[in-house]
N, C-alpha and C positions, 0 to 999 in steps of 0.2 A: 477600532471604532469605540467611541465613548458611550457609556450607558446613560440613558436619559431617565431622570427621576421625575415623578409626578409633582405638581405644585404642593400637594399635601406632604409628600415625603421631604421636599426641600424645606417647607415650613417647620416640620418636626426636627430636621437636622439643625436648622437655625436656632430653634428653641433650646435644644440640647447643648449646642456650642455656646450659646449665651449663658446658660446655667453653669457650664463648666468654667467660664471665665468671669464670673461675678456680675453678670448682667441678667436682665429679664425682658421678656417680650410681651407686648400688649397687642392683641388682635382686635381691631376696630371694624372688622368686616371688609371694608374696601381698602384698608391700608394697615400696615404693620409698623409699630413703634418700638424703638429700642431704648432701654434705660440702663444705666450703670448703677449698681447698688453701692452707696457710700455711707459711712457712719452717720453723718448729719442729715443727709437727704438723698433722694434719687436724682440723678442727672440725666436729662433727655439727650440722647446722642443723635437721633435722626429717625426718618421714616421712609418707607418705600411702598409702592403700590402693588408690586408683583412679588410672588414668593421667590423666584430665582434671583431677582435683584436684591431682595431682602437677605437671602442666605449669603450672597457675596458680601453685602454690607456688614453683616454680623461677623463674617470671617475676617474682614479687613480690620474691624474694630477690635477683634480678639487677637490680632497679630498673627493669624494662622495663614492667611492667603497673602502671598507676595506676588504682585503683578510682574509679569515677564518684562524684561527690558528689551527694547528693540535694538538690534545691531545694524548700524547703517552700512 
């Protein structure tokens, strides 16, 4: 059985993952925004409204999460 993390834990994981991969997170209260740090400027990557969806999005942008392929 998988362990469930609270939304706050998932948000903290997303922040740490982003920091480790040259990105940063902005919390606007009702939504979370992800930016990549670049020498010239910061680039907006996307936003999500829930912590679990945001953590998955950060993992995908970082190249950590690989979706499973369905076998027909």
